[in-house]
C-alpha positions as CSV (number, residue, x, y, z in Angstrom):
1,X,-140.5,-102.0,27.8
2,X,-143.3,-104.3,28.9
3,X,-144.3,-104.6,25.3
4,X,-140.8,-105.5,24.3
5,X,-140.6,-108.2,27.0
6,X,-143.8,-109.8,25.7
7,X,-142.3,-109.9,22.2
8,X,-139.2,-111.6,23.4
9,X,-141.2,-114.2,25.4
10,X,-143.4,-114.8,22.3
11,X,-140.4,-115.5,20.1
12,X,-139.1,-118.0,22.7
13,X,-142.4,-119.8,22.9
14,X,-142.8,-119.9,19.1
15,X,-139.3,-121.4,18.8
16,X,-140.3,-124.3,20.9
17,X,-143.7,-124.9,19.3
18,X,-144.8,-126.1,15.8
19,X,-148.0,-126.6,14.0
20,X,-149.1,-128.5,10.9
21,X,-151.5,-127.4,8.2
22,X,-154.8,-129.2,7.5
23,X,-153.4,-130.7,4.3
24,X,-150.7,-132.5,6.2
25,X,-153.1,-134.1,8.6
26,X,-156.5,-135.0,7.1
27,X,-157.1,-138.5,5.7
28,X,-158.5,-139.2,2.2
29,X,-158.5,-135.6,1.1
30,X,-157.1,-136.1,-2.4
31,X,-157.5,-138.4,-5.5
32,X,-160.8,-139.9,-6.4
33,X,-161.6,-143.5,-5.6
34,X,-161.6,-145.7,-8.7
35,X,-163.9,-148.7,-8.0
36,X,-162.3,-150.6,-10.8
37,X,-158.9,-150.4,-9.2
38,X,-159.9,-150.8,-5.6
39,X,-158.2,-153.7,-3.8
40,X,-161.1,-155.8,-2.6
41,X,-159.4,-159.2,-2.8
42,X,-157.4,-160.8,-0.1
43,X,-155.6,-164.1,0.0
44,X,-153.7,-165.6,2.9
45,X,-150.4,-167.2,1.8
46,X,-148.9,-169.6,4.3
47,X,-145.3,-168.9,5.3
48,X,-142.6,-170.4,7.4
49,X,-143.2,-170.1,11.2
50,X,-147.0,-170.0,10.7
51,X,-148.7,-172.1,13.4
52,X,-151.6,-173.9,11.9
53,X,-154.7,-175.5,13.4
54,X,-155.9,-178.1,10.9
55,X,-159.3,-179.8,11.5
56,X,-160.4,-182.8,9.4
57,X,-164.1,-183.8,9.5
58,X,-166.3,-186.3,7.7
59,X,-169.4,-188.5,8.2
60,X,-167.2,-191.4,9.3
61,X,-166.0,-190.1,12.7
62,X,-163.7,-193.0,13.3
63,X,-161.9,-192.4,10.1
64,X,-161.0,-188.8,11.0
65,X,-159.6,-189.6,14.5
66,X,-156.0,-190.3,13.4
67,X,-155.9,-186.9,11.7
68,X,-157.2,-184.8,14.7
69,X,-154.7,-185.7,17.4
70,X,-155.0,-183.9,20.7
71,X,-152.0,-182.1,22.3
72,X,-151.7,-183.4,25.8
73,X,-149.5,-182.4,28.8
74,X,-148.4,-185.3,31.1
75,X,-147.6,-184.9,34.8
76,X,-144.0,-185.9,35.6
77,X,-144.9,-187.8,38.7
78,X,-148.0,-189.8,37.7
79,X,-147.4,-189.9,33.9
80,X,-151.1,-189.0,33.4
81,X,-152.6,-186.4,31.2
82,X,-153.1,-183.0,32.9
83,X,-155.8,-180.5,31.9
84,X,-158.1,-180.4,29.0
85,X,-156.6,-181.8,25.7
86,X,-156.2,-179.2,23.0
87,X,-156.1,-179.8,19.3
88,X,-152.7,-180.3,17.9
89,X,-151.1,-177.4,16.1
90,X,-148.6,-177.7,13.2
91,X,-145.6,-175.3,12.8
92,X,-144.4,-174.7,9.2
93,X,-140.7,-175.2,9.4
94,X,-138.0,-173.0,7.6
95,X,-138.3,-175.3,4.5
96,X,-142.0,-174.8,4.3
97,X,-143.1,-178.2,5.6
98,X,-145.4,-179.5,8.4
99,X,-145.3,-183.1,9.7
100,X,-149.0,-184.2,9.5
101,X,-150.3,-187.5,11.0
102,X,-150.3,-190.5,8.7
103,X,-149.6,-188.3,5.6
104,X,-146.1,-187.3,6.8
105,X,-144.3,-184.2,5.4
106,X,-146.5,-181.8,3.5
107,X,-145.2,-178.5,2.0
108,X,-147.7,-175.7,2.7
109,X,-145.6,-172.6,2.6
110,X,-146.3,-170.6,-0.5
111,X,-149.9,-172.0,-0.8
112,X,-153.1,-170.1,-0.3
113,X,-155.7,-171.5,2.1
114,X,-157.7,-172.9,-0.8
115,X,-154.7,-174.6,-2.3
116,X,-153.6,-176.1,1.0
117,X,-157.1,-177.4,1.6
118,X,-157.2,-179.0,-1.9
119,X,-153.8,-180.6,-1.3
120,X,-155.0,-182.2,2.0
121,X,-158.3,-183.4,0.4
122,X,-156.4,-185.0,-2.4
123,X,-154.1,-186.8,0.0
124,X,-157.0,-188.0,2.2
125,X,-159.6,-189.0,-0.3
126,X,-160.5,-191.7,-1.1
127,X,-157.7,-193.8,0.5
128,X,-158.3,-192.6,4.1
129,X,-161.5,-190.6,4.3
130,X,-164.5,-190.4,2.0
131,X,-165.5,-186.8,1.2
132,X,-163.4,-185.1,3.9
133,X,-163.9,-181.5,5.0
134,X,-160.8,-179.6,5.8
135,X,-160.4,-176.3,7.8
136,X,-157.1,-174.5,8.3
137,X,-156.5,-171.6,10.6
138,X,-153.4,-169.6,11.4
139,X,-153.2,-169.4,15.2
140,X,-150.3,-166.9,15.4
141,X,-151.4,-164.4,12.8
142,X,-150.2,-161.0,14.1
143,X,-149.1,-157.6,12.9
144,X,-147.0,-154.9,14.6
145,X,-147.6,-151.1,14.6
146,X,-144.6,-148.9,15.6
147,X,-143.7,-145.2,15.6
148,X,-145.8,-142.1,16.2
149,X,-149.1,-143.7,17.2
150,X,-151.0,-143.6,20.4
151,X,-150.7,-147.3,21.3
152,X,-147.8,-149.0,19.5
153,X,-147.6,-152.8,19.8
154,X,-148.1,-156.2,18.4
155,X,-151.6,-157.3,17.7
156,X,-153.0,-160.8,17.2
157,X,-155.7,-161.0,14.5
158,X,-158.2,-163.8,15.0
159,X,-159.8,-163.7,11.6
160,X,-156.5,-163.4,9.6
161,X,-157.8,-160.4,7.6
162,X,-156.9,-156.8,8.5
163,X,-156.4,-153.7,6.4
164,X,-153.7,-151.1,7.1
165,X,-156.5,-148.7,8.3
166,X,-157.8,-151.2,10.8
167,X,-154.2,-151.7,12.0
168,X,-153.9,-147.9,12.6
169,X,-157.2,-148.0,14.4
170,X,-156.0,-150.8,16.7
171,X,-153.0,-148.6,17.6
172,X,-155.3,-145.8,18.6
173,X,-154.7,-143.7,15.4
174,X,-151.7,-141.6,14.5
175,X,-150.6,-138.8,16.7
176,X,-151.0,-135.3,15.3
177,X,-147.3,-135.3,14.8
178,X,-147.2,-138.5,12.8
179,X,-146.4,-138.2,9.1
180,X,-149.4,-139.4,7.1
181,X,-147.3,-141.3,4.6
182,X,-146.7,-144.6,6.5
183,X,-144.5,-147.6,5.6
184,X,-145.4,-151.3,5.6
185,X,-142.5,-153.7,6.0
186,X,-143.1,-157.2,4.6
187,X,-141.0,-160.3,4.2
188,X,-141.4,-161.8,0.7
189,X,-139.2,-164.6,-0.8
190,X,-136.7,-164.2,2.0
191,X,-136.4,-160.4,1.4
192,X,-137.8,-157.4,3.2
193,X,-139.9,-155.2,1.0
194,X,-141.2,-151.7,1.8
195,X,-144.5,-150.2,0.7
196,X,-145.4,-146.5,1.1
197,X,-149.0,-145.6,1.7
198,X,-150.2,-142.0,1.8
199,X,-153.2,-141.9,4.2
200,X,-154.2,-138.5,2.7
201,X,-154.9,-140.1,-0.6
202,X,-157.6,-142.5,-1.7
203,X,-155.0,-144.4,-3.7
204,X,-154.1,-146.5,-0.6
205,X,-157.1,-148.7,-1.5
206,X,-155.2,-149.8,-4.6
207,X,-152.0,-150.7,-2.8
208,X,-150.9,-154.3,-2.5
209,X,-150.2,-153.6,1.1
210,X,-153.7,-152.3,1.9
211,X,-154.5,-155.7,3.3
212,X,-151.7,-156.7,5.7
213,X,-150.2,-160.2,5.8
214,X,-149.0,-162.1,8.9
215,X,-146.0,-160.5,10.6
216,X,-146.2,-157.2,8.6
217,X,-144.8,-154.2,10.4
218,X,-146.5,-150.8,10.0
219,X,-144.3,-147.8,10.8
220,X,-145.4,-144.2,11.4
221,X,-142.5,-141.7,11.2
222,X,-142.8,-138.5,13.4
223,X,-142.5,-135.3,11.5
224,X,-139.4,-133.2,11.6
225,X,-140.7,-130.7,14.2
226,X,-141.7,-133.6,16.5
227,X,-138.3,-135.1,16.2
228,X,-136.6,-131.8,17.0
229,X,-139.0,-131.3,19.9
230,X,-138.0,-134.7,21.3
231,X,-134.3,-133.8,20.9
232,X,-134.6,-130.5,22.7
233,X,-137.4,-131.4,25.1
234,X,-135.0,-132.0,28.0
235,X,-133.7,-128.4,27.5
236,X,-137.1,-126.7,27.3
237,X,-137.0,-125.7,31.0
238,X,-133.5,-124.3,30.5
239,X,-134.6,-122.2,27.5
240,X,-137.6,-120.8,29.4
241,X,-135.5,-120.0,32.4
242,X,-132.9,-118.3,30.2
243,X,-135.6,-116.3,28.5
244,X,-136.9,-115.1,31.9
245,X,-133.4,-114.1,32.9
246,X,-132.9,-112.1,29.7
247,X,-136.2,-110.3,30.1
248,X,-135.3,-109.5,33.8
249,X,-131.9,-108.1,32.8
250,X,-133.4,-106.0,30.0
251,X,-136.0,-104.6,32.5
252,X,-133.2,-103.7,35.0
253,X,-131.0,-102.1,32.4
254,X,-133.7,-99.9,30.8
255,X,-135.1,-98.5,34.0
């Protein structure tokens, strides 16, 4: 009878637990890396709602002043500047333009960093500044990681360059229950596109979504067992209690 009770208890425990095989968990376990197809290039494309910091420099310091305006906060009572002035930032509007000092409206959305720098240089030289140097940085470059990871959240990326693997690392890696084929959601041409990347395969290095763009969302889906566990988790105590009662009844009836 004691042996029978253990069997019943084991069945109940196994019904509440699940395990995954090694092939479902380990990264980079299949497909050879083809260096010729590896995605080693990355190019930032400016989009609407990007907040840009644009710095213009040249040998003539007076000539660049009108193009490097400080952002100042004024006190309401004294009408004087408060705090340390910060460099002005420029938000790309929903039509793709920024309003830049002296030059006026400039369309930067859809341009790469190099293309935007060349555009500004052409506008500035030689009429305003001789041999200008232009630097552009996205201040609000960020990505979001959601789903079955240890630390989901939104992450600001200071250098504007991050791979999907680095994003997973920022989120503390996938949980054991996370499906290794993850999804990247990206807005392109006013449409949301989805990219599937299998972390178990080396082919992820060839994906156009291997390097993330600003505002990309990485989603890790939980496996079916994990989803079922979440659904039944609140009843786990009840199942165990019920199993104990059944075992007790069987023990009494077979005495």
